[in-house]
Phi, psi and omega in degrees: 000131183282167182293324179297318180292321178296316181294315182290335178285340179270351183249137176281111184267009178297337179278355181285128177234121178265113187296335183267012181302314179299319179294322179296318177299318179299318179295322177294322177295319177300318178298318179297321177297318179294322177298320178295315178299320179296318178297318179295319179297317179295321179296316179296320178296316179298319179297315180296322178295318179296318178298320179295319177297323177296319177297323176299316181295315180298317180299313180298318179296315181294324178296315178297316180299317180295319179295317179296315181296320182289335179275322184278315179225089181295120178222112184299323180293316179294321179295319179295316177296320179297318177295320178298317178297317178296322177296319178297316177300318179299319179293322175296321178296320178296319178298319178293322177299318178296319179296317179299318179297318179295317180295321178295319178296319179295317178298316179296324177295314179295322179297319178295320177296320179296318178297316178297319179296318180295323177297320178299314181295318178300320177297320179291322178297318178296319178297319179296318179297320177295318179295321178295319178298317177299318179298315180297316179299314180294319179294322178296316177298317180296316179294323178295317179296320179295319178295321178297314179298319179296315180297316179297317179298320179286327182293333178294325180280335183272331184282143180290142178271143183300319182294325180292322181290319181292322181288329182285333182275333186277000000 
């Protein structure tokens, strides 16, 4: 057990009041909001990625289908429509890629805000610990001074007075 823990266990810290507690609570609420936003951003990103993967599967299936159709029954109109459909799928895939990039950037931004918020809270926790240590140190000094005054006050009643001893012996 460290000396700080021993000292603080001997001091009643119920009298300690941290003036920044309301502000600290507000910062913790802000962190919780950012955590919620981060979860929502991650969920949206995951959904967009799954949709993009589905488009990849559809594109691959349609490409195979178009190749089989053009080899088995060559039809220029069907081939042209199939190429148009694949081009449309490619543009949708590009749009999804852009959306995924935006969602990833938004998630990274929220993550950076969350890290900054956590640093603020960590600094406040450290400041509170320092303030508590100062309180414990001051309370320890006050209790020591009070104990010294008490000891001095009692020692006056316990020590023999010079006049009494001289009178008692004579």
